[in-house]
C-alpha positions as CSV (number, residue, x, y, z in Angstrom):
1,X,70.5,75.9,147.9
2,X,72.2,79.0,146.3
3,X,75.2,76.8,145.6
4,X,73.1,74.3,143.6
5,X,71.3,77.1,141.6
6,X,74.7,78.6,140.7
7,X,76.0,75.2,139.6
8,X,72.9,74.6,137.3
9,X,73.4,78.1,135.7
10,X,77.0,77.2,135.0
11,X,76.1,73.9,133.3
12,X,73.4,75.7,131.2
13,X,75.9,78.4,130.1
14,X,78.4,75.7,129.1
15,X,75.8,73.9,127.0
16,X,74.8,77.1,125.3
17,X,78.4,77.8,124.3
18,X,78.8,74.3,122.9
19,X,75.6,74.7,120.8
20,X,76.7,78.1,119.5
21,X,80.1,76.7,118.5
22,X,78.5,73.7,116.8
23,X,76.1,76.0,114.8
24,X,79.0,78.4,113.9
25,X,81.0,75.4,112.6
26,X,78.1,74.2,110.4
27,X,77.1,77.6,109.1
28,X,78.0,78.5,105.4
29,X,79.4,81.8,106.6
30,X,82.5,82.9,104.7
31,X,84.2,83.8,108.0
32,X,84.3,80.1,109.0
33,X,85.8,77.0,107.4
34,X,83.4,74.9,105.3
35,X,83.1,71.2,105.8
36,X,83.8,68.7,102.9
37,X,80.1,67.9,102.4
38,X,79.4,71.7,102.0
39,X,82.2,72.0,99.4
40,X,80.9,69.1,97.4
41,X,77.3,70.5,97.5
42,X,78.5,73.9,96.3
43,X,80.6,72.3,93.5
44,X,77.6,70.3,92.3
45,X,75.4,73.4,92.3
46,X,78.0,75.4,90.5
47,X,78.4,72.7,87.8
48,X,74.7,72.5,87.4
49,X,74.4,76.2,87.0
50,X,77.3,76.1,84.4
51,X,75.5,73.4,82.4
52,X,72.2,75.3,82.5
53,X,74.0,78.5,81.2
54,X,75.7,76.5,78.5
55,X,72.5,74.8,77.4
56,X,70.7,78.1,77.2
57,X,73.5,79.6,75.1
58,X,74.2,76.7,72.7
59,X,72.3,74.4,70.5
60,X,73.1,71.2,68.5
61,X,70.7,69.7,66.0
62,X,70.6,66.5,63.9
63,X,69.3,66.8,60.3
64,X,69.2,65.0,57.1
65,X,67.6,64.2,53.8
66,X,67.0,60.8,52.0
67,X,66.3,61.0,48.2
68,X,66.0,57.9,46.0
69,X,64.1,56.5,43.1
70,X,64.4,54.5,39.9
71,X,65.7,55.9,36.6
72,X,65.7,54.7,33.0
73,X,68.5,55.6,30.6
74,X,68.6,54.9,26.8
75,X,71.4,54.4,24.4
76,X,74.1,53.2,26.9
77,X,77.4,52.0,25.4
78,X,78.2,50.7,21.9
79,X,75.1,48.4,22.0
80,X,72.7,51.3,22.7
81,X,71.4,49.3,25.6
82,X,68.7,50.4,28.1
83,X,69.7,50.8,31.8
84,X,67.3,50.7,34.7
85,X,68.8,51.4,38.1
86,X,68.6,53.2,41.4
87,X,71.3,56.0,41.3
88,X,73.7,56.3,44.3
89,X,74.9,59.9,44.0
90,X,71.8,62.1,43.6
91,X,68.1,62.2,42.8
92,X,66.5,65.5,43.0
93,X,69.0,66.2,45.8
94,X,71.9,64.2,47.2
95,X,71.1,62.2,50.4
96,X,72.9,63.3,53.5
97,X,72.7,63.4,57.3
98,X,74.6,65.8,59.6
99,X,75.0,67.4,63.0
100,X,75.4,71.2,63.4
101,X,75.8,73.4,66.4
102,X,76.2,77.0,67.6
103,X,77.3,78.4,70.9
104,X,76.8,82.0,72.1
105,X,80.2,83.2,73.4
106,X,79.0,86.6,74.3
107,X,79.4,90.1,72.8
108,X,77.9,88.9,69.5
109,X,80.5,86.1,69.0
110,X,79.4,82.6,68.3
111,X,81.2,79.3,67.9
112,X,79.8,77.1,65.0
113,X,80.5,73.6,63.7
114,X,79.1,71.2,61.1
115,X,79.6,67.5,60.3
116,X,77.8,66.3,57.2
117,X,78.0,62.9,55.7
118,X,76.8,62.0,52.1
119,X,75.6,58.4,51.4
120,X,74.0,56.4,48.7
121,X,70.5,55.3,49.8
122,X,70.5,52.5,47.2
123,X,73.2,50.5,49.1
124,X,73.8,52.6,52.3
125,X,77.5,53.2,51.4
126,X,79.3,56.5,52.0
127,X,79.8,58.9,49.1
128,X,82.6,61.5,48.6
129,X,85.2,58.8,48.3
130,X,84.1,56.9,51.4
131,X,84.7,59.8,53.8
132,X,82.8,59.7,57.1
133,X,81.8,63.4,56.7
134,X,82.6,64.0,53.0
135,X,80.1,66.8,52.4
136,X,81.2,69.1,55.2
137,X,83.3,69.0,58.3
138,X,84.3,72.3,59.9
139,X,84.6,74.5,63.0
140,X,84.7,78.3,63.2
141,X,83.7,81.6,64.6
142,X,80.8,83.8,63.5
143,X,79.9,87.4,64.3
144,X,78.5,90.7,62.8
145,X,81.7,90.8,60.7
146,X,80.9,87.4,59.0
147,X,82.0,83.8,59.6
148,X,85.5,82.1,59.4
149,X,85.6,78.3,59.3
150,X,88.3,75.7,59.0
151,X,87.9,72.2,57.5
152,X,86.4,70.5,54.5
153,X,83.7,72.8,53.1
154,X,82.2,74.4,50.0
155,X,84.1,76.8,47.8
156,X,82.6,80.0,46.6
157,X,81.6,78.5,43.3
158,X,78.9,76.5,45.1
159,X,77.5,79.6,46.9
160,X,77.5,81.6,43.6
161,X,75.2,79.1,42.0
162,X,72.8,78.4,44.8
163,X,70.0,80.8,43.5
164,X,70.6,80.8,39.8
165,X,71.0,77.1,39.0
166,X,67.3,76.1,39.5
167,X,67.8,72.3,39.1
168,X,71.0,72.3,41.2
169,X,72.4,68.8,41.8
170,X,69.4,67.2,40.1
171,X,70.3,63.8,38.5
172,X,69.9,65.5,35.1
173,X,71.5,69.0,35.3
174,X,74.8,70.9,35.4
175,X,76.6,68.0,37.2
176,X,76.1,65.9,34.0
177,X,78.2,68.4,32.0
178,X,80.7,69.3,34.7
179,X,81.0,67.0,37.7
180,X,82.9,69.6,39.7
181,X,79.9,71.9,39.9
182,X,77.8,70.1,42.5
183,X,81.0,68.8,44.2
184,X,82.8,72.2,44.6
185,X,84.4,71.4,48.0
186,X,87.9,71.5,49.3
187,X,89.8,69.7,52.1
188,X,92.0,71.7,54.5
189,X,90.2,74.9,53.7
190,X,90.0,78.3,55.3
191,X,86.7,80.0,54.4
192,X,85.3,83.4,55.0
193,X,81.7,84.6,54.2
194,X,79.9,87.7,55.3
195,X,76.6,89.4,54.4
196,X,76.2,93.1,54.7
197,X,72.8,94.5,53.5
198,X,72.2,92.8,50.2
199,X,75.9,92.1,49.5
200,X,77.6,88.8,50.2
201,X,81.4,88.5,50.0
202,X,83.4,85.4,50.5
203,X,86.8,83.7,49.9
204,X,88.3,80.3,50.4
205,X,91.8,78.9,50.4
206,X,92.8,75.3,50.6
207,X,96.2,74.0,51.6
208,X,95.5,70.6,50.0
209,X,92.2,70.3,48.1
210,X,91.5,66.6,48.0
211,X,93.3,63.9,50.0
212,X,91.1,60.9,48.9
213,X,92.3,58.6,46.1
214,X,89.0,57.6,44.7
215,X,89.6,57.4,41.0
216,X,89.0,60.1,38.3
217,X,85.6,61.1,39.8
218,X,84.1,64.1,41.6
219,X,84.7,62.1,44.9
220,X,88.4,62.2,44.8
221,X,91.2,63.6,42.6
222,X,94.3,62.3,44.5
223,X,95.8,65.7,45.2
224,X,96.6,65.9,48.9
225,X,99.0,68.9,48.8
226,X,100.5,70.3,52.1
227,X,103.9,69.4,50.8
228,X,107.1,71.0,52.0
229,X,108.7,70.1,48.6
230,X,106.1,71.9,46.5
231,X,104.1,74.7,48.2
232,X,101.8,75.3,45.3
233,X,100.7,71.6,44.8
234,X,97.0,70.9,45.1
235,X,96.1,74.4,46.3
236,X,92.6,75.8,45.8
237,X,91.2,79.3,46.1
238,X,88.0,81.0,45.3
239,X,86.3,84.4,45.7
240,X,82.7,85.5,45.6
241,X,80.7,88.8,45.2
242,X,76.9,88.4,45.3
243,X,74.1,90.9,45.5
244,X,70.4,90.0,46.4
245,X,67.6,92.4,46.2
246,X,63.9,91.7,46.9
247,X,63.1,90.5,43.4
248,X,66.4,89.9,41.7
249,X,70.0,89.0,42.3
250,X,73.4,88.5,40.6
251,X,76.6,86.7,41.5
252,X,80.2,86.5,40.3
253,X,82.7,83.9,41.5
254,X,86.2,82.6,40.6
255,X,87.3,79.1,41.6
256,X,90.8,77.8,40.8
257,X,92.4,74.4,41.6
258,X,96.0,73.4,41.1
259,X,97.5,70.0,40.3
260,X,100.2,68.0,41.9
261,X,102.2,64.8,41.4
262,X,99.9,61.8,40.7
263,X,96.7,63.9,40.5
264,X,93.9,62.8,38.2
265,X,92.2,64.5,35.3
266,X,95.6,65.6,33.8
267,X,96.5,68.0,36.5
268,X,99.8,66.2,37.3
269,X,101.9,69.2,38.2
270,X,101.5,72.3,40.4
271,X,102.2,74.4,37.4
272,X,98.9,73.2,35.9
273,X,95.5,74.7,37.0
274,X,91.8,74.5,36.3
275,X,90.0,77.7,36.7
276,X,86.2,78.5,36.5
277,X,84.7,81.9,36.3
278,X,80.9,82.0,37.1
279,X,78.5,84.9,36.4
280,X,74.8,84.6,36.8
281,X,71.6,86.4,37.7
282,X,68.0,85.7,38.5
283,X,64.7,87.6,38.6
284,X,61.5,86.7,40.4
285,X,58.3,87.1,38.3
286,X,55.3,86.7,40.5
287,X,55.6,83.4,42.2
288,X,58.1,82.1,39.6
289,X,61.7,82.7,38.8
290,X,63.9,83.0,35.7
291,X,67.7,82.7,35.8
292,X,70.6,82.5,33.4
293,X,74.4,82.2,33.8
294,X,77.7,81.3,32.3
295,X,80.7,79.3,33.6
296,X,83.9,79.9,31.6
297,X,86.5,77.2,32.2
298,X,90.3,77.2,31.4
299,X,91.7,73.8,32.1
300,X,95.4,73.1,31.7
301,X,94.6,69.4,32.3
302,X,93.0,69.3,28.8
303,X,95.8,70.6,26.6
304,X,93.8,70.1,23.3
305,X,90.6,71.8,24.4
306,X,91.5,73.9,27.5
307,X,88.7,76.5,27.1
308,X,85.0,75.8,27.4
309,X,81.8,77.8,28.1
310,X,78.8,76.4,29.9
311,X,75.7,78.5,29.4
312,X,72.4,77.8,31.1
313,X,68.8,79.3,31.2
314,X,66.2,78.1,33.6
315,X,62.9,78.7,35.3
316,X,60.8,77.6,38.2
317,X,57.1,78.0,38.9
318,X,54.6,76.7,41.4
319,X,51.7,75.6,39.2
320,X,49.7,74.4,42.2
321,X,50.2,75.1,45.9
322,X,51.8,71.6,46.2
323,X,53.3,71.2,42.7
324,X,56.4,73.0,41.4
325,X,57.9,72.8,37.9
326,X,61.6,73.4,37.3
327,X,63.2,73.4,33.8
328,X,66.6,74.2,32.5
329,X,68.6,74.1,29.3
330,X,72.4,73.8,29.2
331,X,74.9,74.3,26.4
332,X,78.6,73.2,26.8
333,X,81.0,74.2,24.0
334,X,84.8,73.8,23.7
335,X,86.7,76.6,21.9
336,X,88.2,75.6,18.6
337,X,86.7,72.1,18.7
338,X,83.6,70.3,17.5
339,X,83.1,69.0,21.0
340,X,79.8,70.2,22.5
341,X,76.8,69.0,24.3
342,X,73.3,70.3,24.9
343,X,71.2,69.1,27.8
344,X,67.5,69.9,28.6
345,X,65.8,68.8,31.7
346,X,62.5,69.3,33.5
347,X,61.4,68.3,37.0
348,X,58.0,68.2,38.7
349,X,57.9,68.0,42.5
350,X,54.7,67.3,44.4
351,X,54.9,68.1,48.1
352,X,53.0,65.7,50.3
353,X,54.1,67.8,53.4
354,X,56.8,70.3,54.3
355,X,59.2,67.3,54.6
356,X,58.1,64.7,52.1
357,X,57.8,65.0,48.3
358,X,57.4,62.9,45.2
359,X,59.1,63.9,42.0
360,X,59.4,63.0,38.3
361,X,62.3,64.3,36.2
362,X,63.2,63.8,32.5
363,X,66.4,64.8,30.7
364,X,67.9,64.6,27.2
365,X,71.5,65.2,26.0
366,X,73.0,65.5,22.5
367,X,76.7,65.1,22.2
368,X,78.8,66.3,19.3
369,X,82.4,65.6,18.3
370,X,84.2,63.3,20.6
371,X,82.1,64.0,23.7
372,X,80.3,61.0,25.3
373,X,78.7,62.7,28.3
374,X,75.9,60.8,30.0
375,X,72.6,62.6,30.6
376,X,72.7,61.2,34.2
377,X,75.0,62.3,37.0
378,X,73.4,59.7,39.3
379,X,76.1,57.1,39.0
380,X,79.0,56.0,36.7
381,X,78.5,53.5,33.9
382,X,75.8,55.1,31.8
383,X,77.6,56.9,29.0
384,X,76.6,56.7,25.3
385,X,79.1,56.4,22.4
386,X,81.0,59.5,21.3
387,X,78.7,61.9,19.7
388,X,75.6,60.0,20.8
389,X,72.3,61.2,22.2
390,X,70.6,59.9,25.3
391,X,67.4,60.2,27.3
392,X,66.8,59.7,31.0
393,X,63.7,59.6,33.2
394,X,63.4,59.1,37.0
395,X,60.6,58.7,39.5
396,X,61.6,59.3,43.1
397,X,60.8,60.4,46.6
398,X,62.6,62.4,49.2
399,X,62.1,63.1,52.9
400,X,64.0,65.6,55.1
401,X,64.3,65.6,58.8
């Protein structure tokens, strides 16, 4: 009897040891080896935690704007014909869509990127010479010291005009007199901008300002640069100093582009350059704003009339909670020449919501000398005869998302 009890105790002890060994082998203790299923589970959990941390520290957003309408233009060509069309380049604003993102890298450092495509809503085709992301395409780093970005992006001339040019890229505006103004971008650009208190400083440098051969237009100037044979060819640089107070602001910028072999607009050599100096200011009066500015241009691509001055005065006022009026007068004059042009434009915008608006805009241009500038920057093919006058009117709608 005692022998049987002893035998049963031995069997129970052995079973306990086997259960303990099995439990030890399956436990997640660091002192024992993990099985393959445990390793997979930990890996999945770790990846999920990493994705969760990345999602909380980064964001990507899709955005865009569609702006189109119908415009009427008088006195087109030698026959003084009328033109009715839907412009493809701009209305009250150019149509675009894009993706932008930011990631928190820690210690106040962020990674940023933007891809922005311009298109003509009249036909659905790409603008900016057919580029997929012709408006902006860059990546960079941002912190308390400012932002550095690499890619295709705006020059400092654009940022200097953002507050003072009240009509901006309106179909009748500064772009009708100087197509570079609303298209002040550069390929292959290194850009810095930083804001400290009320001061904003910036600079850009392009190794090759425009690689697209799209004809003599703001979309492309056939000046790729980045040439070992000519280090100055097709370079661009710009600088900005801007100050904004609560009720007023002022800005100064310099923007210079160089030519290269085969480039359009007369800049066929890297020894030739086209420089613009912009100075402007604005003041807020109640709910409205008044602004004025000057862009002085020295263009080696125009040997007979290299120097010109573009003056402008404008204002903006919300006459009703949903209705805003913008008006501006421009005067372009070439030194030692009869060539000049005066453009006046007004725009009324009625906001149906924060994202949707209807607008009506009217413009008139008077050319003198040999100038034949169109009142409209909405598309090519609407110029009057040299020295001619012209009127334009447009009704349109825009929606942002």
